[in-house]
Every structure is written in C-alpha cells, then in structure tokens.
KOLTIMAR-176966 format. One record per residue (C-alpha): residue in three letters; x, y negated, z negated. Coordinates in steps of 0.02 Angstrom, whole numbers, plus 50000, padded with zeros to 5 digits. Each point is the difference from the previous one (the first is absolute). Layout:
<atoms>
ALAXYZ...
</atoms>
This chain:
<atoms>
VAL510994750051230LEU499044982750008GLY499555002649818ALA501785001749943ASP500624987949878GLY500984985850087LEU500285011450158ILE499904986450142ASN501335005150125PRO499195008350151ALA501595010150044LEU500045007249828MET498205002550002HIS500065009850162ARG501495010349931ILE498975005049844ILE498505004250101SER501015011350104ILE500625008049848LEU498315001749922GLN499295008250164LYS501365013049978TRP499475004349821LEU498154999650028ASN499795019350017ARG501265005349868GLN499395006949836GLU501244988349907PHE499014985450081LYS498465006649925ASN500924999549828VAL500324981250038LEU498234996650037SER499305010449850ALA501244991649880TYR499674982550065THR498125002150001ARG500045006649810VAL501154984649946ALA499094987250098ASN498235004249946ILE500474995749821ALA501494987750033ASN498744988050069LYS499274999049829ALA501554991249927THR499684981649944ALA501704993950005ASP501715003050090ARG501195006649867GLU501275013049987PRO499605015049891ARG500885000549828SER500845016049962ALA499664997349809LEU498105002350034LEU500175015950088GLN499245014849893GLU499665016150098ASP501295011050078SER499164998150169GLU500074981149984LYS501744999849958GLY500545011850137LEU498994989550131TYR500864984449933GLU501755007650010ARG499645006550168TYR499334982050057LEU501704992649938GLN500935012750109ALA498914998150144SER500014980750000SER501914999950002ARG500085013050135LEU498694991150103GLN500834984249979ASP501635006750082LEU499105009650136TRP499104983450050ALA501554990650000ASN500865013950109LYS498454999550116ASP499775018249970TYR498045000050007ASP499855018650040ALA500875003849830TYR498914985949916ILE498475010350041LYS500845016449949GLU500384992349833LEU498184993649987SER499405018050031SER500935006449857LEU499024989249875ARG498475010350026GLU500415012849858PRO500484987549856ILE498394990550055ASP498845015549993LEU500715004049832PHE499744982549931PHE498155000750062ASP499785016749935ASN500564997149826VAL499844981349963MET498444989349981VAL500404983250077MET498374990049940VAL500205002849816GLU499264986749873ASP501734994349941LYS500264984750118GLU501984999249995LEU500025019350037ARG498744997850137GLN500934984850082ASN501635008849984ARG499375016150094LEU499174988550133ALA501734990850020LEU500855016250031LEU498725004750128LYS500044982750086SER501955001050006LEU499835016150082GLN498724993350121GLN501224986050047LEU501275013050053TYR498775007050131LEU499444983350056ARG501744994750046ILE499865010550163ALA498145001950039ASP498254998449925PHE499695018849987SER498164997149964LYS499744995650177ILE500665016650064LYS498735014250002ASP500725018249991
</atoms>
C-alpha cells in the first residue's frame, strides 16, 4: 500500500490493508496479481506518460482492452470516490481476461514507434489503475 500513488493517509492505508488481507487467498485476487504483473512488466518500458489514442488501435484484442480500460477507469473512479475499496479490487480482477487476450494476440514492441508507444501508453494507463490502491508487485501470491 505504501507504493500506491499518492496514498499518504494512515487511516486509509490501514483500511486498504485490511481489505487486501481478506482478498489474499481468493482466486479473484490471483487474477489481480497475474494481470498486474503482465501489465507492469512491459508498461515500465513506456518512455512518456500519455493517454492511448484510439485512432492508433489496430488489433481486435487491443481495441477490446482499450474499451474495457475506459469502462473500468470510469467505474474505478466512482468506486474510489465512494470509498468502496472492496469493489475496486473486484473490478481490477475483472481485467484479467481482456489483458490476457491482449498479450496473447498483440505484439507490443513492434518496429512502428507510434504504434509501440500507443500500446505502451495503454498498458501504462492500466497500470495506474492498479497503483492507485497498491503496488501489487510487492505482494507475493
């Protein structure tokens, strides 16, 4: 939780830690960890923070992940504002399938620089959704 973006309120950290502890042995949490790991491993190669551009999306799995990112981002923003951290983690767990489809069908590190940077931007944007609540790379399953 200390690795989460901008999370400095001790009471909030304690609350999130308590929720994370309840999730640790659930299969859904393994989905969170797996999806985060896949995203973070390559998102860290992004050279600049920018929003992904829908006009550069080519593959169906890439378009699907982008649409799912937009939906999840909006939903997660509402869940965060309503302090529903349990539902926030549940929403993160639902991202595993579109993330897996993306990695199974899309080559991120292509020669075309604009396409590569756009794919990295999509992954970096997804990573930020996870990092809002915790740095999942610090949690071992």
